[in-house]
mmCIF file as Biopython writes it, N, C-alpha, C and O atoms, coordinates in Angstrom:
data_model
#
loop_
_atom_site.group_PDB
_atom_site.id
_atom_site.type_symbol
_atom_site.label_atom_id
_atom_site.label_alt_id
_atom_site.label_comp_id
_atom_site.label_asym_id
_atom_site.label_entity_id
_atom_site.label_seq_id
_atom_site.pdbx_PDB_ins_code
_atom_site.Cartn_x
_atom_site.Cartn_y
_atom_site.Cartn_z
_atom_site.occupancy
_atom_site.B_iso_or_equiv
_atom_site.auth_seq_id
_atom_site.auth_asym_id
_atom_site.pdbx_PDB_model_num
ATOM 1   N N  . MET A ? 1  ? -52.984 88.520  90.093 1.0 0.0 1  A 1 
ATOM 2   C CA . MET A ? 1  ? -52.656 89.747  89.362 1.0 0.0 1  A 1 
ATOM 3   C C  . MET A ? 1  ? -52.369 90.862  90.371 1.0 0.0 1  A 1 
ATOM 4   O O  . MET A ? 1  ? -53.071 91.003  91.372 1.0 0.0 1  A 1 
ATOM 5   N N  . ILE A ? 2  ? -51.382 91.610  90.106 1.0 0.0 2  A 1 
ATOM 6   C CA . ILE A ? 2  ? -51.006 92.720  90.988 1.0 0.0 2  A 1 
ATOM 7   C C  . ILE A ? 2  ? -51.892 93.913  90.664 1.0 0.0 2  A 1 
ATOM 8   O O  . ILE A ? 2  ? -52.121 94.233  89.498 1.0 0.0 2  A 1 
ATOM 9   N N  . GLU A ? 3  ? -52.376 94.552  91.690 1.0 0.0 3  A 1 
ATOM 10  C CA . GLU A ? 3  ? -53.139 95.767  91.456 1.0 0.0 3  A 1 
ATOM 11  C C  . GLU A ? 3  ? -52.163 96.858  91.037 1.0 0.0 3  A 1 
ATOM 12  O O  . GLU A ? 3  ? -51.209 97.166  91.752 1.0 0.0 3  A 1 
ATOM 13  N N  . LEU A ? 4  ? -52.416 97.437  89.866 1.0 0.0 4  A 1 
ATOM 14  C CA . LEU A ? 4  ? -51.468 98.394  89.307 1.0 0.0 4  A 1 
ATOM 15  C C  . LEU A ? 4  ? -51.376 99.672  90.134 1.0 0.0 4  A 1 
ATOM 16  O O  . LEU A ? 4  ? -50.316 100.294 90.194 1.0 0.0 4  A 1 
ATOM 17  N N  . GLU A ? 5  ? -52.480 100.072 90.776 1.0 0.0 5  A 1 
ATOM 18  C CA . GLU A ? 5  ? -52.453 101.320 91.541 1.0 0.0 5  A 1 
ATOM 19  C C  . GLU A ? 5  ? -51.566 101.195 92.779 1.0 0.0 5  A 1 
ATOM 20  O O  . GLU A ? 5  ? -50.884 102.151 93.150 1.0 0.0 5  A 1 
ATOM 21  N N  . LYS A ? 6  ? -51.571 100.016 93.424 1.0 0.0 6  A 1 
ATOM 22  C CA . LYS A ? 6  ? -50.845 99.839  94.675 1.0 0.0 6  A 1 
ATOM 23  C C  . LYS A ? 6  ? -49.438 99.277  94.472 1.0 0.0 6  A 1 
ATOM 24  O O  . LYS A ? 6  ? -48.634 99.286  95.404 1.0 0.0 6  A 1 
ATOM 25  N N  . ALA A ? 7  ? -49.138 98.803  93.301 1.0 0.0 7  A 1 
ATOM 26  C CA . ALA A ? 7  ? -47.847 98.158  93.076 1.0 0.0 7  A 1 
ATOM 27  C C  . ALA A ? 7  ? -46.746 99.197  92.900 1.0 0.0 7  A 1 
ATOM 28  O O  . ALA A ? 7  ? -46.925 100.229 92.254 1.0 0.0 7  A 1 
ATOM 29  N N  . SER A ? 8  ? -45.627 98.890  93.486 1.0 0.0 8  A 1 
ATOM 30  C CA . SER A ? 8  ? -44.481 99.753  93.242 1.0 0.0 8  A 1 
ATOM 31  C C  . SER A ? 8  ? -43.885 99.396  91.880 1.0 0.0 8  A 1 
ATOM 32  O O  . SER A ? 8  ? -44.197 98.349  91.314 1.0 0.0 8  A 1 
ATOM 33  N N  . THR A ? 9  ? -43.064 100.237 91.382 1.0 0.0 9  A 1 
ATOM 34  C CA . THR A ? 9  ? -42.444 100.003 90.083 1.0 0.0 9  A 1 
ATOM 35  C C  . THR A ? 9  ? -41.610 98.724  90.112 1.0 0.0 9  A 1 
ATOM 36  O O  . THR A ? 9  ? -41.598 97.965  89.143 1.0 0.0 9  A 1 
ATOM 37  N N  . TRP A ? 10 ? -40.916 98.489  91.220 1.0 0.0 10 A 1 
ATOM 38  C CA . TRP A ? 10 ? -40.065 97.300  91.341 1.0 0.0 10 A 1 
ATOM 39  C C  . TRP A ? 10 ? -40.899 96.025  91.292 1.0 0.0 10 A 1 
ATOM 40  O O  . TRP A ? 10 ? -40.535 95.075  90.598 1.0 0.0 10 A 1 
ATOM 41  N N  . LYS A ? 11 ? -42.012 95.992  92.019 1.0 0.0 11 A 1 
ATOM 42  C CA . LYS A ? 11 ? -42.889 94.823  92.004 1.0 0.0 11 A 1 
ATOM 43  C C  . LYS A ? 11 ? -43.489 94.613  90.618 1.0 0.0 11 A 1 
ATOM 44  O O  . LYS A ? 11 ? -43.620 93.479  90.157 1.0 0.0 11 A 1 
ATOM 45  N N  . LEU A ? 12 ? -43.843 95.683  89.973 1.0 0.0 12 A 1 
ATOM 46  C CA . LEU A ? 12 ? -44.408 95.588  88.634 1.0 0.0 12 A 1 
ATOM 47  C C  . LEU A ? 12 ? -43.387 95.030  87.645 1.0 0.0 12 A 1 
ATOM 48  O O  . LEU A ? 12 ? -43.724 94.202  86.798 1.0 0.0 12 A 1 
ATOM 49  N N  . LEU A ? 13 ? -42.153 95.481  87.754 1.0 0.0 13 A 1 
ATOM 50  C CA . LEU A ? 13 ? -41.104 94.959  86.868 1.0 0.0 13 A 1 
ATOM 51  C C  . LEU A ? 13 ? -40.847 93.477  87.127 1.0 0.0 13 A 1 
ATOM 52  O O  . LEU A ? 13 ? -40.633 92.713  86.185 1.0 0.0 13 A 1 
ATOM 53  N N  . LYS A ? 14 ? -40.865 93.062  88.402 1.0 0.0 14 A 1 
ATOM 54  C CA . LYS A ? 14 ? -40.701 91.643  88.726 1.0 0.0 14 A 1 
ATOM 55  C C  . LYS A ? 14 ? -41.835 90.821  88.128 1.0 0.0 14 A 1 
ATOM 56  O O  . LYS A ? 14 ? -41.604 89.748  87.569 1.0 0.0 14 A 1 
ATOM 57  N N  . TYR A ? 15 ? -43.054 91.323  88.245 1.0 0.0 15 A 1 
ATOM 58  C CA . TYR A ? 15 ? -44.207 90.606  87.715 1.0 0.0 15 A 1 
ATOM 59  C C  . TYR A ? 15 ? -44.118 90.470  86.197 1.0 0.0 15 A 1 
ATOM 60  O O  . TYR A ? 15 ? -44.365 89.391  85.658 1.0 0.0 15 A 1 
ATOM 61  N N  . VAL A ? 16 ? -43.775 91.529  85.521 1.0 0.0 16 A 1 
ATOM 62  C CA . VAL A ? 16 ? -43.673 91.502  84.064 1.0 0.0 16 A 1 
ATOM 63  C C  . VAL A ? 16 ? -42.553 90.562  83.630 1.0 0.0 16 A 1 
ATOM 64  O O  . VAL A ? 16 ? -42.689 89.858  82.630 1.0 0.0 16 A 1 
ATOM 65  N N  . HIS A ? 17 ? -41.465 90.546  84.361 1.0 0.0 17 A 1 
ATOM 66  C CA . HIS A ? 17 ? -40.340 89.672  84.020 1.0 0.0 17 A 1 
ATOM 67  C C  . HIS A ? 17 ? -40.701 88.196  84.195 1.0 0.0 17 A 1 
ATOM 68  O O  . HIS A ? 17 ? -40.272 87.357  83.402 1.0 0.0 17 A 1 
ATOM 69  N N  . ARG A ? 18 ? -41.485 87.874  85.222 1.0 0.0 18 A 1 
ATOM 70  C CA . ARG A ? 18 ? -41.888 86.484  85.470 1.0 0.0 18 A 1 
ATOM 71  C C  . ARG A ? 18 ? -42.976 86.024  84.520 1.0 0.0 18 A 1 
ATOM 72  O O  . ARG A ? 18 ? -43.097 84.828  84.257 1.0 0.0 18 A 1 
ATOM 73  N N  . ASP A ? 19 ? -43.765 86.943  84.003 1.0 0.0 19 A 1 
ATOM 74  C CA . ASP A ? 19 ? -44.885 86.590  83.136 1.0 0.0 19 A 1 
ATOM 75  C C  . ASP A ? 19 ? -44.364 86.023  81.820 1.0 0.0 19 A 1 
ATOM 76  O O  . ASP A ? 19 ? -43.652 86.711  81.088 1.0 0.0 19 A 1 
ATOM 77  N N  . GLU A ? 20 ? -44.713 84.776  81.515 1.0 0.0 20 A 1 
ATOM 78  C CA . GLU A ? 20 ? -44.243 84.137  80.293 1.0 0.0 20 A 1 
ATOM 79  C C  . GLU A ? 20 ? -45.346 83.995  79.256 1.0 0.0 20 A 1 
ATOM 80  O O  . GLU A ? 20 ? -45.160 83.328  78.238 1.0 0.0 20 A 1 
ATOM 81  N N  . GLY A ? 21 ? -46.466 84.601  79.499 1.0 0.0 21 A 1 
ATOM 82  C CA . GLY A ? 21 ? -47.561 84.536  78.532 1.0 0.0 21 A 1 
ATOM 83  C C  . GLY A ? 21 ? -47.167 85.229  77.239 1.0 0.0 21 A 1 
ATOM 84  O O  . GLY A ? 21 ? -46.680 86.359  77.256 1.0 0.0 21 A 1 
ATOM 85  N N  . GLY A ? 22 ? -47.376 84.562  76.135 1.0 0.0 22 A 1 
ATOM 86  C CA . GLY A ? 22 ? -47.029 85.125  74.832 1.0 0.0 22 A 1 
ATOM 87  C C  . GLY A ? 22 ? -45.610 84.848  74.399 1.0 0.0 22 A 1 
ATOM 88  O O  . GLY A ? 22 ? -45.215 85.233  73.298 1.0 0.0 22 A 1 
ATOM 89  N N  . SER A ? 23 ? -44.828 84.185  75.246 1.0 0.0 23 A 1 
ATOM 90  C CA . SER A ? 23 ? -43.430 83.948  74.872 1.0 0.0 23 A 1 
ATOM 91  C C  . SER A ? 23 ? -43.328 82.960  73.717 1.0 0.0 23 A 1 
ATOM 92  O O  . SER A ? 23 ? -42.422 83.071  72.891 1.0 0.0 23 A 1 
ATOM 93  N N  . VAL A ? 24 ? -44.243 81.995  73.647 1.0 0.0 24 A 1 
ATOM 94  C CA . VAL A ? 24 ? -44.226 81.030  72.555 1.0 0.0 24 A 1 
ATOM 95  C C  . VAL A ? 24 ? -44.524 81.735  71.237 1.0 0.0 24 A 1 
ATOM 96  O O  . VAL A ? 24 ? -43.899 81.452  70.215 1.0 0.0 24 A 1 
ATOM 97  N N  . SER A ? 25 ? -45.475 82.645  71.269 1.0 0.0 25 A 1 
ATOM 98  C CA . SER A ? 25 ? -45.804 83.395  70.059 1.0 0.0 25 A 1 
ATOM 99  C C  . SER A ? 25 ? -44.612 84.236  69.604 1.0 0.0 25 A 1 
ATOM 100 O O  . SER A ? 25 ? -44.301 84.293  68.414 1.0 0.0 25 A 1 
ATOM 101 N N  . LEU A ? 26 ? -43.961 84.877  70.543 1.0 0.0 26 A 1 
ATOM 102 C CA . LEU A ? 26 ? -42.811 85.704  70.204 1.0 0.0 26 A 1 
ATOM 103 C C  . LEU A ? 26 ? -41.682 84.859  69.628 1.0 0.0 26 A 1 
ATOM 104 O O  . LEU A ? 26 ? -41.049 85.244  68.645 1.0 0.0 26 A 1 
ATOM 105 N N  . GLU A ? 27 ? -41.434 83.708  70.242 1.0 0.0 27 A 1 
ATOM 106 C CA . GLU A ? 27 ? -40.380 82.828  69.734 1.0 0.0 27 A 1 
ATOM 107 C C  . GLU A ? 27 ? -40.713 82.344  68.325 1.0 0.0 27 A 1 
ATOM 108 O O  . GLU A ? 27 ? -39.832 82.268  67.470 1.0 0.0 27 A 1 
ATOM 109 N N  . THR A ? 28 ? -41.976 82.020  68.085 1.0 0.0 28 A 1 
ATOM 110 C CA . THR A ? 28 ? -42.404 81.576  66.759 1.0 0.0 28 A 1 
ATOM 111 C C  . THR A ? 28 ? -42.195 82.672  65.728 1.0 0.0 28 A 1 
ATOM 112 O O  . THR A ? 28 ? -41.719 82.405  64.625 1.0 0.0 28 A 1 
ATOM 113 N N  . ILE A ? 29 ? -42.542 83.890  66.073 1.0 0.0 29 A 1 
ATOM 114 C CA . ILE A ? 29 ? -42.365 85.020  65.154 1.0 0.0 29 A 1 
ATOM 115 C C  . ILE A ? 29 ? -40.886 85.233  64.861 1.0 0.0 29 A 1 
ATOM 116 O O  . ILE A ? 29 ? -40.517 85.495  63.716 1.0 0.0 29 A 1 
ATOM 117 N N  . LEU A ? 30 ? -40.037 85.124  65.872 1.0 0.0 30 A 1 
ATOM 118 C CA . LEU A ? 30 ? -38.596 85.296  65.658 1.0 0.0 30 A 1 
ATOM 119 C C  . LEU A ? 30 ? -38.032 84.205  64.752 1.0 0.0 30 A 1 
ATOM 120 O O  . LEU A ? 30 ? -37.197 84.486  63.893 1.0 0.0 30 A 1 
ATOM 121 N N  . ILE A ? 31 ? -38.479 82.968  64.935 1.0 0.0 31 A 1 
ATOM 122 C CA . ILE A ? 31 ? -38.011 81.878  64.080 1.0 0.0 31 A 1 
ATOM 123 C C  . ILE A ? 31 ? -38.475 82.082  62.649 1.0 0.0 31 A 1 
ATOM 124 O O  . ILE A ? 31 ? -37.695 81.906  61.713 1.0 0.0 31 A 1 
ATOM 125 N N  . LEU A ? 32 ? -39.737 82.452  62.468 1.0 0.0 32 A 1 
ATOM 126 C CA . LEU A ? 32 ? -40.239 82.710  61.115 1.0 0.0 32 A 1 
ATOM 127 C C  . LEU A ? 32 ? -39.487 83.863  60.448 1.0 0.0 32 A 1 
ATOM 128 O O  . LEU A ? 32 ? -39.209 83.826  59.250 1.0 0.0 32 A 1 
ATOM 129 N N  . GLY A ? 33 ? -39.166 84.878  61.233 1.0 0.0 33 A 1 
ATOM 130 C CA . GLY A ? 33 ? -38.396 85.998  60.691 1.0 0.0 33 A 1 
ATOM 131 C C  . GLY A ? 33 ? -36.990 85.576  60.302 1.0 0.0 33 A 1 
ATOM 132 O O  . GLY A ? 33 ? -36.459 86.036  59.291 1.0 0.0 33 A 1 
ATOM 133 N N  . ALA A ? 34 ? -36.383 84.701  61.099 1.0 0.0 34 A 1 
ATOM 134 C CA . ALA A ? 34 ? -35.034 84.220  60.779 1.0 0.0 34 A 1 
ATOM 135 C C  . ALA A ? 34 ? -35.029 83.372  59.514 1.0 0.0 34 A 1 
ATOM 136 O O  . ALA A ? 34 ? -34.025 83.320  58.803 1.0 0.0 34 A 1 
ATOM 137 N N  . ILE A ? 35 ? -36.136 82.717  59.233 1.0 0.0 35 A 1 
ATOM 138 C CA . ILE A ? 35 ? -36.242 81.934  58.005 1.0 0.0 35 A 1 
ATOM 139 C C  . ILE A ? 35 ? -36.602 82.834  56.827 1.0 0.0 35 A 1 
ATOM 140 O O  . ILE A ? 35 ? -36.055 82.681  55.735 1.0 0.0 35 A 1 
ATOM 141 N N  . ALA A ? 36 ? -37.515 83.763  57.046 1.0 0.0 36 A 1 
ATOM 142 C CA . ALA A ? 36 ? -38.022 84.595  55.955 1.0 0.0 36 A 1 
ATOM 143 C C  . ALA A ? 36 ? -36.997 85.619  55.465 1.0 0.0 36 A 1 
ATOM 144 O O  . ALA A ? 36 ? -36.974 85.940  54.276 1.0 0.0 36 A 1 
ATOM 145 N N  . LEU A ? 37 ? -36.172 86.123  56.334 1.0 0.0 37 A 1 
ATOM 146 C CA . LEU A ? 37 ? -35.216 87.161  55.937 1.0 0.0 37 A 1 
ATOM 147 C C  . LEU A ? 37 ? -34.238 86.688  54.866 1.0 0.0 37 A 1 
ATOM 148 O O  . LEU A ? 37 ? -34.075 87.388  53.867 1.0 0.0 37 A 1 
ATOM 149 N N  . PRO A ? 38 ? -33.571 85.531  55.021 1.0 0.0 38 A 1 
ATOM 150 C CA . PRO A ? 38 ? -32.675 85.074  53.952 1.0 0.0 38 A 1 
ATOM 151 C C  . PRO A ? 38 ? -33.425 84.770  52.642 1.0 0.0 38 A 1 
ATOM 152 O O  . PRO A ? 38 ? -32.905 85.008  51.552 1.0 0.0 38 A 1 
ATOM 153 N N  . VAL A ? 39 ? -34.639 84.248  52.765 1.0 0.0 39 A 1 
ATOM 154 C CA . VAL A ? 39 ? -35.434 83.977  51.561 1.0 0.0 39 A 1 
ATOM 155 C C  . VAL A ? 39 ? -35.749 85.283  50.841 1.0 0.0 39 A 1 
ATOM 156 O O  . VAL A ? 39 ? -35.653 85.354  49.616 1.0 0.0 39 A 1 
ATOM 157 N N  . LEU A ? 40 ? -36.119 86.304  51.581 1.0 0.0 40 A 1 
ATOM 158 C CA . LEU A ? 40 ? -36.412 87.606  50.989 1.0 0.0 40 A 1 
ATOM 159 C C  . LEU A ? 40 ? -35.184 88.207  50.326 1.0 0.0 40 A 1 
ATOM 160 O O  . LEU A ? 40 ? -35.276 88.746  49.224 1.0 0.0 40 A 1 
ATOM 161 N N  . VAL A ? 41 ? -34.041 88.120  50.983 1.0 0.0 41 A 1 
ATOM 162 C CA . VAL A ? 41 ? -32.802 88.646  50.406 1.0 0.0 41 A 1 
ATOM 163 C C  . VAL A ? 41 ? -32.464 87.898  49.117 1.0 0.0 41 A 1 
ATOM 164 O O  . VAL A ? 41 ? -32.067 88.512  48.127 1.0 0.0 41 A 1 
ATOM 165 N N  . PHE A ? 42 ? -32.620 86.578  49.127 1.0 0.0 42 A 1 
ATOM 166 C CA . PHE A ? 42 ? -32.359 85.784  47.918 1.0 0.0 42 A 1 
ATOM 167 C C  . PHE A ? 42 ? -33.288 86.200  46.789 1.0 0.0 42 A 1 
ATOM 168 O O  . PHE A ? 42 ? -32.847 86.379  45.654 1.0 0.0 42 A 1 
ATOM 169 N N  . LEU A ? 43 ? -34.560 86.353  47.091 1.0 0.0 43 A 1 
ATOM 170 C CA . LEU A ? 43 ? -35.511 86.748  46.046 1.0 0.0 43 A 1 
ATOM 171 C C  . LEU A ? 43 ? -35.198 88.134  45.483 1.0 0.0 43 A 1 
ATOM 172 O O  . LEU A ? 43 ? -35.343 88.365  44.283 1.0 0.0 43 A 1 
ATOM 173 N N  . LEU A ? 44 ? -34.779 89.039  46.333 1.0 0.0 44 A 1 
ATOM 174 C CA . LEU A ? 44 ? -34.449 90.377  45.844 1.0 0.0 44 A 1 
ATOM 175 C C  . LEU A ? 44 ? -33.187 90.369  44.995 1.0 0.0 44 A 1 
ATOM 176 O O  . LEU A ? 44 ? -33.110 91.085  43.997 1.0 0.0 44 A 1 
ATOM 177 N N  . LYS A ? 45 ? -32.201 89.572  45.377 1.0 0.0 45 A 1 
ATOM 178 C CA . LYS A ? 45 ? -30.935 89.534  44.640 1.0 0.0 45 A 1 
ATOM 179 C C  . LYS A ? 45 ? -31.049 88.733  43.347 1.0 0.0 45 A 1 
ATOM 180 O O  . LYS A ? 45 ? -30.487 89.136  42.330 1.0 0.0 45 A 1 
ATOM 181 N N  . VAL A ? 46 ? -31.760 87.614  43.362 1.0 0.0 46 A 1 
ATOM 182 C CA . VAL A ? 46 ? -31.815 86.714  42.208 1.0 0.0 46 A 1 
ATOM 183 C C  . VAL A ? 46 ? -33.111 86.887  41.429 1.0 0.0 46 A 1 
ATOM 184 O O  . VAL A ? 46 ? -33.088 86.977  40.202 1.0 0.0 46 A 1 
ATOM 185 N N  . GLY A ? 47 ? -34.227 86.934  42.122 1.0 0.0 47 A 1 
ATOM 186 C CA . GLY A ? 47 ? -35.522 86.951  41.455 1.0 0.0 47 A 1 
ATOM 187 C C  . GLY A ? 47 ? -35.887 88.281  40.832 1.0 0.0 47 A 1 
ATOM 188 O O  . GLY A ? 47 ? -36.457 88.309  39.741 1.0 0.0 47 A 1 
ATOM 189 N N  . TRP A ? 48 ? -35.578 89.372  41.488 1.0 0.0 48 A 1 
ATOM 190 C CA . TRP A ? 48 ? -35.997 90.679  40.997 1.0 0.0 48 A 1 
ATOM 191 C C  . TRP A ? 48 ? -35.396 91.023  39.636 1.0 0.0 48 A 1 
ATOM 192 O O  . TRP A ? 48 ? -36.126 91.537  38.788 1.0 0.0 48 A 1 
ATOM 193 N N  . PRO A ? 49 ? -34.111 90.773  39.373 1.0 0.0 49 A 1 
ATOM 194 C CA . PRO A ? 49 ? -33.593 91.055  38.033 1.0 0.0 49 A 1 
ATOM 195 C C  . PRO A ? 49 ? -34.331 90.268  36.939 1.0 0.0 49 A 1 
ATOM 196 O O  . PRO A ? 49 ? -34.539 90.786  35.842 1.0 0.0 49 A 1 
ATOM 197 N N  . ARG A ? 50 ? -34.722 89.036  37.229 1.0 0.0 50 A 1 
ATOM 198 C CA . ARG A ? 50 ? -35.475 88.249  36.244 1.0 0.0 50 A 1 
ATOM 199 C C  . ARG A ? 50 ? -36.859 88.842  36.015 1.0 0.0 50 A 1 
ATOM 200 O O  . ARG A ? 50 ? -37.304 88.964  34.874 1.0 0.0 50 A 1 
ATOM 201 N N  . VAL A ? 51 ? -37.531 89.205  37.083 1.0 0.0 51 A 1 
ATOM 202 C CA . VAL A ? 51 ? -38.868 89.805  36.957 1.0 0.0 51 A 1 
ATOM 203 C C  . VAL A ? 51 ? -38.771 91.108  36.179 1.0 0.0 51 A 1 
ATOM 204 O O  . VAL A ? 51 ? -39.600 91.375  35.309 1.0 0.0 51 A 1 
ATOM 205 N N  . ARG A ? 52 ? -37.773 91.915  36.481 1.0 0.0 52 A 1 
ATOM 206 C CA . ARG A ? 52 ? -37.593 93.178  35.776 1.0 0.0 52 A 1 
ATOM 207 C C  . ARG A ? 52 ? -37.312 92.932  34.302 1.0 0.0 52 A 1 
ATOM 208 O O  . ARG A ? 52 ? -37.795 93.674  33.447 1.0 0.0 52 A 1 
ATOM 209 N N  . GLY A ? 53 ? -36.524 91.881  33.992 1.0 0.0 53 A 1 
ATOM 210 C CA . GLY A ? 53 ? -36.238 91.535  32.602 1.0 0.0 53 A 1 
ATOM 211 C C  . GLY A ? 53 ? -37.494 91.117  31.850 1.0 0.0 53 A 1 
ATOM 212 O O  . GLY A ? 53 ? -37.717 91.542  30.717 1.0 0.0 53 A 1 
ATOM 213 N N  . TYR A ? 54 ? -38.319 90.276  32.490 1.0 0.0 54 A 1 
ATOM 214 C CA . TYR A ? 54 ? -39.583 89.870  31.862 1.0 0.0 54 A 1 
ATOM 215 C C  . TYR A ? 54 ? -40.472 91.078  31.611 1.0 0.0 54 A 1 
ATOM 216 O O  . TYR A ? 54 ? -41.082 91.192  30.548 1.0 0.0 54 A 1 
ATOM 217 N N  . PHE A ? 55 ? -40.549 91.970  32.574 1.0 0.0 55 A 1 
ATOM 218 C CA . PHE A ? 55 ? -41.385 93.154  32.454 1.0 0.0 55 A 1 
ATOM 219 C C  . PHE A ? 55 ? -40.884 94.063  31.339 1.0 0.0 55 A 1 
ATOM 220 O O  . PHE A ? 55 ? -41.679 94.575  30.551 1.0 0.0 55 A 1 
ATOM 221 N N  . THR A ? 56 ? -39.572 94.268  31.267 1.0 0.0 56 A 1 
ATOM 222 C CA . THR A ? 56 ? -38.988 95.117  30.227 1.0 0.0 56 A 1 
ATOM 223 C C  . THR A ? 56 ? -39.236 94.526  28.847 1.0 0.0 56 A 1 
ATOM 224 O O  . THR A ? 56 ? -39.609 95.245  27.921 1.0 0.0 56 A 1 
ATOM 225 N N  . ARG A ? 57 ? -39.028 93.206  28.703 1.0 0.0 57 A 1 
ATOM 226 C CA . ARG A ? 57 ? -39.289 92.560  27.406 1.0 0.0 57 A 1 
ATOM 227 C C  . ARG A ? 57 ? -40.757 92.659  27.030 1.0 0.0 57 A 1 
ATOM 228 O O  . ARG A ? 57 ? -41.079 92.882  25.863 1.0 0.0 57 A 1 
ATOM 229 N N  . GLY A ? 58 ? -41.639 92.502  27.983 1.0 0.0 58 A 1 
ATOM 230 C CA . GLY A ? 58 ? -43.071 92.625  27.708 1.0 0.0 58 A 1 
ATOM 231 C C  . GLY A ? 58 ? -43.430 94.014  27.248 1.0 0.0 58 A 1 
ATOM 232 O O  . GLY A ? 58 ? -44.229 94.170  26.325 1.0 0.0 58 A 1 
ATOM 233 N N  . LEU A ? 59 ? -42.857 95.030  27.869 1.0 0.0 59 A 1 
ATOM 234 C CA . LEU A ? 59 ? -43.125 96.401  27.440 1.0 0.0 59 A 1 
ATOM 235 C C  . LEU A ? 59 ? -42.573 96.667  26.040 1.0 0.0 59 A 1 
ATOM 236 O O  . LEU A ? 59 ? -43.209 97.359  25.244 1.0 0.0 59 A 1 
ATOM 237 N N  . GLN A ? 60 ? -41.404 96.126  25.736 1.0 0.0 60 A 1 
ATOM 238 C CA . GLN A ? 60 ? -40.832 96.304  24.404 1.0 0.0 60 A 1 
ATOM 239 C C  . GLN A ? 60 ? -41.703 95.636  23.345 1.0 0.0 60 A 1 
ATOM 240 O O  . GLN A ? 60 ? -41.906 96.188  22.264 1.0 0.0 60 A 1 
ATOM 241 N N  . GLU A ? 61 ? -42.218 94.442  23.659 1.0 0.0 61 A 1 
ATOM 242 C CA . GLU A ? 61 ? -43.098 93.754  22.710 1.0 0.0 61 A 1 
ATOM 243 C C  . GLU A ? 61 ? -44.392 94.533  22.512 1.0 0.0 61 A 1 
ATOM 244 O O  . GLU A ? 61 ? -44.914 94.578  21.398 1.0 0.0 61 A 1 
ATOM 245 N N  . LEU A ? 62 ? -44.916 95.145  23.563 1.0 0.0 62 A 1 
ATOM 246 C CA . LEU A ? 62 ? -46.108 95.963  23.414 1.0 0.0 62 A 1 
ATOM 247 C C  . LEU A ? 62 ? -45.851 97.183  22.556 1.0 0.0 62 A 1 
ATOM 248 O O  . LEU A ? 62 ? -46.684 97.545  21.724 1.0 0.0 62 A 1 
ATOM 249 N N  . GLU A ? 63 ? -44.700 97.827  22.748 1.0 0.0 63 A 1 
ATOM 250 C CA . GLU A ? 63 ? -44.353 98.985  21.934 1.0 0.0 63 A 1 
ATOM 251 C C  . GLU A ? 63 ? -44.180 98.606  20.480 1.0 0.0 63 A 1 
ATOM 252 O O  . GLU A ? 63 ? -44.618 99.336  19.591 1.0 0.0 63 A 1 
ATOM 253 N N  . GLU A ? 64 ? -43.543 97.466  20.224 1.0 0.0 64 A 1 
ATOM 254 C CA . GLU A ? 64 ? -43.378 97.013  18.844 1.0 0.0 64 A 1 
ATOM 255 C C  . GLU A ? 64 ? -44.721 96.660  18.207 1.0 0.0 64 A 1 
ATOM 256 O O  . GLU A ? 64 ? -44.934 96.925  17.024 1.0 0.0 64 A 1 
ATOM 257 N N  . GLY A ? 65 ? -45.615 96.069  18.976 1.0 0.0 65 A 1 
ATOM 258 C CA . GLY A ? 65 ? -46.952 95.737  18.474 1.0 0.0 65 A 1 
ATOM 259 C C  . GLY A ? 65 ? -47.759 96.995  18.190 1.0 0.0 65 A 1 
ATOM 260 O O  . GLY A ? 65 ? -48.571 97.009  17.264 1.0 0.0 65 A 1 
ATOM 261 N N  . ALA A ? 66 ? -47.552 98.039  18.961 1.0 0.0 66 A 1 
ATOM 262 C CA . ALA A ? 66 ? -48.295 99.284  18.752 1.0 0.0 66 A 1 
ATOM 263 C C  . ALA A ? 66 ? -47.793 100.012 17.515 1.0 0.0 66 A 1 
ATOM 264 O O  . ALA A ? 66 ? -48.558 100.731 16.872 1.0 0.0 66 A 1 
ATOM 265 N N  . ARG A ? 67 ? -46.521 99.839  17.170 1.0 0.0 67 A 1 
ATOM 266 C CA . ARG A ? 67 ? -45.954 100.526 16.001 1.0 0.0 67 A 1 
ATOM 267 C C  . ARG A ? 67 ? -46.419 99.883  14.691 1.0 0.0 67 A 1 
ATOM 268 O O  . ARG A ? 67 ? -46.450 100.542 13.652 1.0 0.0 67 A 1 
ATOM 269 N N  . GLN A ? 68 ? -46.779 98.602  14.740 1.0 0.0 68 A 1 
ATOM 270 C CA . GLN A ? 68 ? -47.153 97.913  13.495 1.0 0.0 68 A 1 
ATOM 271 C C  . GLN A ? 68 ? -48.519 98.260  13.050 1.0 0.0 68 A 1 
ATOM 272 O O  . GLN A ? 68 ? -48.977 97.763  12.021 1.0 0.0 68 A 1 
#
């Protein structure tokens, strides 16, 4: 490990660039994001109108039940 007090900025940048710790985690997160983003867009475009329709019909049925 480089001592941060004595290291020049250039040496510190070289050390950070060579350090591969956590790269697997980052790659995994990027892959999951690449998979999740299209799924989320699909759900918002296709699923949300259906959910909103169910919710609207449920509210209408409640209003009709309250009037009786």
